[in-house]
PARO-447845 format. One line per field, with one value per residue: residue number from 1; x, y, z of N, C-alpha, C in turn. Coordinates in pm, whole numbers, plus 50000, padded with zeros to 5 digits. Example, Ala and Ser with C-alpha at 12.3 -4.5 7.8 and 13.67 -1.06 7.14 Angstrom:
k	(1,2) $
n_c1	(51319,51285) $
n_c2	(49431,49775) $
n_c3	(50780,50708) $
ca_c1	(51230,51367) $
ca_c2	(49550,49894) $
ca_c3	(50780,50714) $
c_c1	(51320,51290) $
c_c2	(49670,50003) $
c_c3	(50780,50787) $
This chain:
k	(1,2,3,4,5,6,7,8,9,10,11,12,13,14,15,16,17,18,19,20,21,22,23,24,25,26,27,28,29,30,31,32,33,34,35,36,37,38,39,40,41,42,43,44,45,46,47,48,49,50,51,52,53,54,55,56,57,58,59,60,61,62,63,64,65,66,67,68,69,70,71,72,73,74,75,76,77,78,79,80,81,82,83,84,85,86) $
n_c1	(45863,45745,45871,46138,46098,45998,46211,46415,46288,46282,46568,46638,46497,46625,46878,46838,46774,47006,47199,47073,47117,47402,47458,47319,47480,47735,47677,47617,47866,48011,47886,47955,48224,48251,48147,48351,48568,48504,48506,48754,48933,49083,49129,49213,49237,49472,49668,49926,49992,49965,49793,49762,49541,49560,49773,49848,50038,50204,50254,50429,50455,50706,50777,50790,50480,50457,50645,50569,50351,50419,50458,50554,50618,50787,50761,50828,50772,50532,50191,50078,50035,50150,49904,49845,49646,49552) $
n_c2	(41516,41724,41677,41760,42027,42128,42061,42245,42483,42483,42490,42730,42907,42852,42934,43208,43291,43213,43400,43630,43646,43636,43877,44048,43993,44099,44373,44438,44412,44606,44833,44827,44859,45094,45267,45199,45315,45577,45643,45584,45653,45500,45206,44967,44937,44995,45242,45475,45678,45808,45996,46216,46403,46505,46663,46770,46645,46474,46170,45988,45694,45531,45275,44959,44802,44523,44483,44660,44561,44322,44062,44141,44030,43752,43392,43223,43368,43367,43438,43368,43368,43227,43139,43214,43137,43331) $
n_c3	(31684,31818,32072,32023,31957,32188,32379,32259,32299,32589,32631,32525,32698,32934,32873,32825,33078,33224,33099,33176,33444,33455,33348,33525,33759,33657,33613,33881,33992,33862,33955,34221,34204,34087,34294,34488,34372,34368,34638,34718,34530,34367,34155,34212,34497,34628,34726,34650,34798,35131,35358,35641,35802,36050,36146,35925,35786,35510,35366,35146,34993,34838,34772,34604,34539,34588,34768,34964,35077,35197,35454,35777,36031,36135,36028,36240,36484,36718,36797,37029,37379,37687,37912,38241,38515,38788) $
ca_c1	(45897,45702,45958,46255,46078,45974,46345,46467,46217,46346,46694,46641,46459,46737,46989,46793,46786,47156,47231,47013,47182,47538,47445,47287,47600,47842,47631,47633,48005,48054,47837,48036,48361,48240,48147,48478,48656,48447,48538,48903,49005,49177,49062,49260,49233,49602,49706,50069,49999,49888,49793,49715,49486,49567,49873,49878,50161,50179,50357,50438,50522,50751,50817,50723,50365,50477,50734,50502,50239,50466,50450,50648,50634,50840,50667,50855,50719,50389,50104,50004,50106,50108,49811,49844,49532,49613) $
ca_c2	(41649,41802,41683,41844,42166,42148,42087,42357,42595,42485,42521,42872,42966,42839,43013,43345,43311,43227,43529,43750,43637,43671,44026,44117,43999,44189,44511,44471,44434,44730,44950,44825,44900,45255,45314,45186,45404,45710,45676,45569,45731,45396,45108,44828,44948,45028,45383,45496,45802,45800,46132,46225,46526,46549,46781,46821,46568,46410,46067,45932,45552,45512,45135,44874,44751,44402,44489,44743,44488,44192,44020,44190,43951,43627,43299,43156,43442,43342,43531,43300,43377,43120,43191,43149,43196,43373) $
ca_c3	(31644,31929,32178,31985,31962,32340,32426,32211,32380,32723,32624,32492,32824,33033,32814,32851,33226,33256,33043,33260,33575,33432,33310,33652,33843,33592,33635,34017,34018,33813,34040,34338,34164,34076,34432,34550,34297,34409,34777,34741,34415,34322,34100,34278,34643,34671,34706,34673,34895,35249,35413,35775,35825,36190,36161,35792,35731,35379,35362,35018,34989,34694,34763,34500,34597,34625,34893,35064,35145,35243,35581,35852,36137,36082,36046,36357,36590,36739,36845,37156,37507,37791,38002,38374,38593,38917) $
c_c1	(45865,45807,46085,46222,46048,46120,46423,46410,46270,46479,46716,46598,46555,46859,46955,46810,46921,47220,47189,47098,47343,47549,47422,47412,47712,47804,47626,47776,48059,48002,47918,48184,48365,48230,48272,48578,48625,48495,48689,48985,49105,49080,49096,49266,49370,49661,49854,50094,49909,49904,49727,49656,49512,49661,49907,49994,50113,50288,50332,50515,50574,50808,50731,50608,50371,50574,50664,50388,50288,50450,50578,50689,50678,50756,50701,50814,50575,50317,50035,50094,50065,50038,49828,49743,49583,49477) $
c_c2	(41745,41795,41761,41976,42203,42159,42193,42489,42609,42523,42668,42955,42962,42922,43160,43383,43312,43360,43635,43756,43687,43832,44110,44118,44097,44335,44537,44493,44554,44847,44939,44887,45050,45326,45304,45289,45549,45753,45670,45633,45629,45279,44974,44834,44978,45160,45402,45598,45791,45933,46115,46368,46581,46671,46831,46751,46498,46298,45997,45799,45538,45360,45077,44800,44608,44385,44571,44669,44345,44170,44078,44107,43806,43508,43218,43233,43420,43452,43490,43335,43274,43196,43127,43223,43218,43367) $
c_c3	(31746,32044,32167,32001,32116,32404,32383,32288,32516,32727,32607,32618,32922,32984,32849,33005,33272,33218,33138,33389,33564,33400,33445,33731,33779,33629,33790,34046,33977,33895,34160,34318,34154,34207,34510,34493,34351,34544,34791,34644,34350,34285,34182,34432,34695,34637,34737,34788,34999,35301,35553,35781,35957,36208,36019,35724,35607,35372,35220,35019,34851,34680,34649,34590,34652,34764,35005,35140,35192,35396,35657,35967,36075,36111,36207,36486,36608,36799,36992,37275,37608,37882,38132,38454,38737,39013) $
């Protein structure tokens, strides 16, 4: 009977520790999300409006977000250049 009580006690301790870490991670992620939202004004990090304060221009992107963030350079175009040492 002592072994069962001891195992139950250990299980409860492990459960409390795991729940503590899960709660800590959740609260940390919430703080980071709130800071991100404070500085960007957006929850997901994608804003439909881009602005430039250099000349007061205001650019509004009305494209669908999936099309706005797609790859521009084709897959067959490489980034490498043949290097020739002179």
